[in-house]
Structure formats: structure tokens, C-alpha cells
N, C-alpha and C positions, 0 to 999 in steps of 0.2 A: 052411346057410351054411359055407363052408372057413373056420375059423379061420387057417390057415397062409396061405391065399390073401391074404387080409384084412390079416394082419400084412405080408406081403409088399409088398402095395400100397401100405398106411399107409408103411413104411419107404422105398418107391421114392420117394412123393410127398415124404417129408420129406428125403431125399436132394435131391430135384429143388429145392425151396425153400432147401434150405443153399447150393445150386448158383447159384441165382438171386440170393440174398441177396450169395453173396460177389461176384456179377457186379456187381451194384448197388452194392456199398461200393465197388469199383475206380472205378466210374464217377463214385461221389459223392467219391472223394479227388481223381481227375482233374478234376473240376469244380471243388474247392477249389482247386486249383491253379491253374487259369485265373482262377478269382475272385481271388485273391491277386494276380496278375498284373495283372489289369483294374485292381484297387486302387492298386497301385504307379502304372501308368500314368496312371490319374486323377490320382494326388496330383501326380505329376511336371507334367501337364498343368496342373492347377490352378497351379503355380507359373508356367508360361509362359504361362497366359491372365491373372495378376496382372502380370506383366511387359509384356504386350501391351497390356493395359488402360493401365498408366501410361505406355507409350510413346505409346497414343492421345491420352491426355489432354495430354501433352506437345506432341505433334505439333499437336492443334488450338489450343493455345496459342500455338506457333509461327506456326500460319496467321493466327490474329489478329492479332498483331504484325507479321507481312509484310502482311496487307491493310490494318492503320493505317497503316504507311511508305508503301505504296503510294499510298493515298488522300491523305498529306499530299505526297509526290512530286507527284502529278495536281495539287495545289492550288499548289505552288510553280510548277510548268512554266506552269501557267495564268496566275500574275502575270508571269513570266519572259516569256511569249509577249505578254502584253499590253505589259510594260515595253519590249522588243524592237520591238515594231508603234509604239510611242510615239517611241522613238528613230528609226526607218527614216522615221517622218513628217518630224520635225525636220530630219533629213539631208535628205530630199527638198526640204523647204520652203527650206532653206538653201542648196542647189545651184540651185534656181530663181531665188533672189532674187541670188545671186552670177552666175548666169549671164546675168540680163538688163541 
């Protein structure tokens, strides 16, 4: 066995390992930067999600309030319609009596 060739092989392997480790370290640092950006975006979006959720609750409350108002208007309209029909009947009867 040639000791010099073995040592040369070991040194080449060590150099390749160190180069690969350096590349992996660079990729890891880049991944950390991306993760930091993602964490900031998630934090910002959580704030927006909270605002959207509060807006949605407020909107649902407004919709319920409007639905109740519309239901009340429908009741009032129905009552007014009935009273108007009664008034028309009275007016028609009055005209018929006065016309005869």
C-alpha cells in the first residue's frame, strides 16, 4: 500500500468535505434568511387576519341589523297596505252612495 497516495486521497476527501460543508452552510444561511422573511410575513398577515376577522364579525352584525330592519319594514308595509285597501274600500263605498 502506498502511504503517500492514501494521504493524498484522505486530504482530497477532506478538502471536498470542507467545500461541501461550506456550500451547505451558505445554503443554510440563505434558508434562515428566507425563514426570517416568512416569519415576518406571517406576523404581518396574522395582524391582517385579525383585522379581517373583526371586520367579518362587524359585517355579520350589520347584516343581522339590516335583516331585522327589513323585516320590520315588511311588517309596516303590510299594515300600511291593509289600511290603504280599507281606505280605498271606504272611498269606493262613499262614492257609490253619493253617486246614487
